[in-house]
C-alpha positions, 0 to 999 in steps of 0.5 A, spaced: 733 544 926 741 543 925 742 541 932 736 536 932 740 533 926 746 533 929 743 530 935 740 524 931 747 523 927 750 522 934 744 517 937 745 513 930 753 513 931 752 511 939 746 505 936 751 503 931 757 502 937 752 499 941 750 494 936 757 492 934 759 491 942 752 487 943 754 483 936 761 481 939 758 479 946 753 475 942 759 472 938 763 470 945 757 467 948 756 463 942 763 460 942 763 459 950 756 455 949 760 451 944 766 450 948 761 448 954 757 443 950 763 440 948 765 439 955 759 436 957 758 431 951 765 429 954 763 428 961 757 425 959 760 419 954 762 415 960 755 414 962 752 412 956 
């Protein structure tokens, strides 16, 4: 029983790390998307 609980604890820790990494990646994507949107708006202005 002890080994199973220990493995579960490790899996939870790994999941936590994975979620943190995904959160960071999503935040980076969101910032990049804002930058691209801003550049696109600037490019579009002369044509409006």
